[in-house]
N, C-alpha and C positions, 0 to 999 in steps of 0.2 A: 490531389493527395489526402485531404480530408476538407470536406465541404463545408463551406461557410463558417469555419473557424477562423478567428483572428489570432495573431501572434505579436506579444510585445516583448521584446528582447532587451535585457539590460546586462551592462558588463558587471555590475555589482549592485546588490539589494540587501536589506537587512534580512528578509524572509519573502519568498515568492507568496507563500499563502498569506502574510500580513498585506502585501500588495494587491492580492485578488480580494481580501477583506475590504480594504479602502476603496478599491473600484466598486465593488457591490454596493456600499453604503451610498455612494454617490451616484448611483443609478446605471450602472452599466448592465447591458442587457444579457452578458453571459456568452457562453460559447467562445471563451476567450483563453489563450494559453500565455501564462507568464514565464518566462525563461530568464534564468541569471546564470552569469558566468562563474560566481561565487556569492555566497551569503555570509553575512557578518552576524546575523542573529538566527541562524538556523534551529529548529527545535523539532522535537519528537514528542511522543505522547507525555501528557503530564509535564510539559514544559521542559523536557530533558533537552540538554544540548545536542546539537548535531553538527559535526565538523563539516565544513564546506568550503574546501579549499578549490582553486581553479582546476579546470581538467575534468570533473565529474559533471552530472547532470542534476540540475536543480530545476524543476518545474512543477507549475500549479495550473490546473484547470478550473476555470471559473464556470460554473453550472447554476442557472437561476430557475427556481422553481421547477426542479426536474421529477418531483414526485410529492406524495404525501408525506409530511415530516414522519409520521410512524414508520415507515419504510426505508428512510434515508441510510440507515446503517448498511443497506445492501450496496450502496455505491462503492464502498470500499473493496467489496468482491468483485463488481464491474471493473475497477481501476486494477486489481490484482490479476485477473484473467487478461486484461489488456497488456500489463507489464510482462507477465511470463511470456505470452505469445509474441511480443516484440522483441525480447531477448532471443528467443527461439528462432524468430525470422532470421537473425544474425547468426545463428549457428549455434546457440548456447545451449547444448544438450546438456542434461542433468540439473536444470534449474527446477526448483520446487517453491511453492508458497507455503509458509507457516503461518499459522492461524495466530492473530487475526491481521498482521501487518508487515511480515518480511518475506523478502525473496532470498532463498539460499542457493548455493552452488557448492555441492559436494560439503554440505553441512556448514559451510561459512557464510556469513550475511554478506549479501551482495547489494541488497537494496530495501527500501521500506516506504510506507505509504503513510499519509495522514490526511483524513477527511475531518475538516472542521465547518461546522454550520454558522451561517452568517445571517442575521436578521435583516432582510432586504426592505426596507419601508415601502409599505403598499404592495409587495409582491412576495409575501410569505418569506420562504427561506431560500436562501442561495448556499452553495457548498465550494469551498475551496479544496481541490483534490490534489494534494501535494504528493510529489515523486521525487525521491533523491536516490541516484544510483552512483555507486562508486565505479567509474568507468577508468580513471589511470591511477587512482591512488584509494586506499582504504585506512582508517585509523588503525594504529598498531598499539600494543601495550594494553589492550582492553581484556576483560575477564571473558571474552568469547572470541571465537575466530571470525575474521573478516577477510574479504577479498575483493577483488576488482574485475572488472568486465575484461579488461586486457589481458589479464593473467587467465581467465576462465577460457577465453577464445583463443590465447596465443598469438593475438595479433592486436593491432591499435585499433580502437573504435572510437572515433570522436564523438563528443556529447551531443551533437547536432544529427549524427546519424542514427543515433538512437532515438533521439527526440522525435525524428520523423516517423521512424516505424511506431513508436508509442502513441503518438497523436493520431495516426491513422488506425491503429488497433483500437484506440480509446473510443474513437468516433463510431467504429464499427460495433464494438461491444456496448456501448451506451444505447445504440439504435436496437440491438438485440433484446436488450433489457427492456426497454419500452415503458419506462415509468413503473416497472415493477412486474408487468404483465409476463416478461420472459425470464424471470428470476430462476425458474427451475432449470433452465438451460445453462445459465450463468452458473448456478450452484453445481451442476453436473461437470462443467469445464474446470472450475476450481478444484473440485474433488480430484479430478483426473491429474492434476497437478500439485496435490497436497503432500506435504511433508509429514511422515510419521503416522500417516492413516493406517489403523489397525494396530499401532504399536503403543508402548507404554509411555504415559505423559503425566506430568505434574502441573497443576494449575495454581496460581496465587491470586486471589482476589479478596474482596470484602469478607468472604467467609474463611479466610485463611488459606493454607497450603493443602492441597488433597492430591491423591494420585489415582490413576485409572488406567483404561485403554480407550485411545482416540477412536471412537466409533463413526464420526462423520459430522455433517451438520444437519440440522433441523430445517423445515421448509423456510425458515426466516433467516437462516445464516447462524443460528446459535450452535455452539460447540455442544457435542453429545459425547459424554464420558461415561464409561461403564464402569461401575464400582461396585463389588459384591454382589454382583447379580441384577443390580438396577442400573437404569440409565438416567444419569443426571444431565440437565439442560443447563448450559452456562452461558450468560450473555455478556459478561464483562470480566475479563481475567487476563493475567500473563501466562502464556503457555510455554512449557519447558519440556523439551523431547530427551528421552533418556538416550545414553549411548548406544543402546540396541535399536534403537527407532532410526529408520532411515533418514539422512540429511538432518541430523539432530540440530546442531547449532543453537544450543541453550543460549540464552541472553538474559541475564538478570537485570540488564538496564536497557532497553530497546533505544536505539540512538539516532534515528533518522525521522525523516518525515514519514509516519507510520499511522496506518489506521487506528483511530481510537474508535472502537466498536460501539462505545456509548455515546459518542460524539458530544462535543462541547457546543450547546446550543443557546 
């Protein structure tokens, strides 16, 4: 199914990413998936809480020294392509990737990613690639729309069935990426599934809130936004799609294991 990857399964964990970090510090060689039935301390970008009840998928891949640290943010795009493809494998038509960290279905948040850097003694950096997918349920009463995979597919999908597709696709995609040599193809696949491409967006980051048109990604995965005839390159920000953009799903507080494009190292 996925060559020479190990899988560690837990009924309950604080956080799959935290367990990946613990193992990396202790010298784990990587190519390891950590899967939990539920999390008690799930989190997203900037430490935001992630609701983690049973019935959904919570998994983290531990990869050790996968590339030079300067291009490590590309790992999030690798994971995004693997995730959208895995959901499509199960019949999930209409899923889209929202830069930098979410998977949407018909404008509602279905899943998210969190990539965290870990100092691995004597081996450079390791990375925990966290994936959280709403399979059976999604949080309600939030400021943005959410959904779950069962609702999207109109049938029950067990978390393990999705995990098996995800693990296989991640192995395939990280191989294609090849320590950054294949990022052009990863970027092309990511853009093919991008939500809101060519539409109006708003970004909120260190420079405040700005609006423009989502033009795409540059060669390094940074967001390209057209404003007043110029193209602005954005490395780190929260992205909000306007209601007119396809698969909008604005999220003032991203809620899951989501890609932090700046990476905490």
